[in-house]
N, C-alpha and C positions, 0 to 999 in steps of 0.2 A: 575458567575462561575469564580473560581480563574484562573489567568494566568498560562501559562506553567511554568514560572519562579517560581511563588508561589507554584505550585504543586511540583516542583523539590525541593524547599527549605523545604517544609513540609515533603516530602519523605526522604530527607537527614537527617533531625532532627530525624525522626522516626528510620531510620537505625542506626544512631550513638547512640541514646538512648537505642535501643534494642540490638544491636549487637556490639557496640564499634566503635572506630574511623577507624579501619581497614576495616570496611564494606563500608566506604565512597568511592565509585567509581562512575564514570559517568554512567556506564552500570547498576549498581545495583539501582542507583537513578531513572534512566529511567524506569526500571522494576517496582520498588515500586510505582512510580507515575502513571504508566499506560501510559507512553509517548513513542513515537516512538524512536527507537535507535538513539542516537546523539542529541536528544533534549536538554538534560542538558548541553552538551558541546557547544551548540549554545549560551547559557547564560554564561557559566563558562568554558572557554577554557582549563584551566589547573587544576590540582588537587588543587594547591594553590588558584586559583581563586574560585574554588568550595568551599573550606574551608572558604575563606573570605566571600563569598556570604551567606553561611550557618550561619556564625557568625553574619553578618549584619541582616539576617532574624530573627535570634533568638532575637537579641536586639530589633528589630522592634516589634516583637510579645510581648515581655515583657514590652516595653514602652506602647503599646496599652492596655495590661492588667492593668498596673498601672493607666493609665488615665481612663480606664473604671471602675476601682475598687473604685468608689466613696464610700468610707466607711462612716458610720455614724460618727458624731463628736466624736473625741477622747478627752474626758474630764477628764479621770481618768486613773490611772494605770490599773484598771480592764478592761476598754474599750480597752486599748492597748493590754492587754493580749488576749482578745477575738479576736481582729483583727489579731494579729500575729499568734495565734493558727489557725484561719481559713485559713490564707495564707499558713501555713505549711501543713495543711491537704490537701489543693489543690495541692501544689507543690509535695507532696509525695503520692498523690492519683491519681486523674485524670490527672495531669500534670507530673507524675513521669518520663515518657519517655523523655519529654522535659528537665526535671531537670537533668537526667543522661546525656543527650546530652550536656547540659551547662557545667557540670563538665569535660566531655571528651574534649570538645572544649577548655576550659581554659587550660587543661593540654597539649593538642596538640600545642596550640599557645604560650605556655610559652617561653619567651625569644624573641618573635617577637612583639615588641611594636606596630608596625603598624597593625598587624593582631589582636592583643588584644584590640586595641583602641575602637571599638564599645562596647565591654564587659566592659571595664574600664569606659567608659562614662555612661553606664547603671548602673554600680555599684555606681558611684559617685552620680547619681541622686537619687538612692535608699538610700544612706547614708544621703544625704541632707534631703530627705523626712522623714526618720526615726528620724533624729536629731530634726527636726521640731516637730514631734509628742512628742518626749521626752520633749522638751521645753514646749509644750502646757500642759503637765501634771505636770509640775513643777520640772523636774529633775534638780538638781543644776548645773550639768556640762554636758549638752547634747552632746556637741561635743567630749568629752572624752568618755562618756558612750556608745555612738552609736557604736563605734568600738568593744567594748567588747560584747555588746548585739548582734550585727550582727555575730561576730565570733561564739558565743555560738549557735545561731540559725542555722548558716551555718553547724556547726558540727552536729547538730541534724538532719537537712535535709539530709546531706550526709549519716549519719548512717542509717536513715530510707530507703533511696533509694538503699542502698547497702546491709547491713548485718542484719538489724533488722526492717522490715517494721511495726512491732507492737510496737516499742518503744513509750513510753508515750510522749505526746507533752506538754499538758497544765502544768504539774508540772515544767518542765524545763523552759517554757516561764514565768511562775509566778516568779521563782527564778531569772531569768535573768532580768526581768523588775523591780523587787523589788531592785535588786543590782544596777540597773541603776538609780534608784530614791533616793538612799542613798547618 
């Protein structure tokens, strides 16, 4: 059974992903998590501490997903297209609430480097992982291409979780991977 802290973080992520950053209050997290009043504030005394805890929790969950997501060998651009397409389907489907929470948390923490640190570390690990995949499939400049590829895919994810949940994924990923390999 998850700890009360984990239940609070999961509830907070759901609240932020479904209702926006303004929904993030100790009382609403307690209610959403089915915890006694005051439980969340035992773990996170202030709203800033709650925000930091939720950001840390999000980064932990995403690291766990990345570690667990042992994908088949990426040996060609087509394999990379399939892996990235599947990842976007997950982020904009079953994990859409968490994805919206990530974007809201990035925006809320903008300008506070200490608060952003877990998300920035998570992003750096993903950049390194993706650059490695690009190198594996023979991209001539993977360290340059990774930024463009990720910006394109981030835009697609944002578009799907906000204004167009039915936006096509695979054609965009194909073009982005192809451009990364040129």
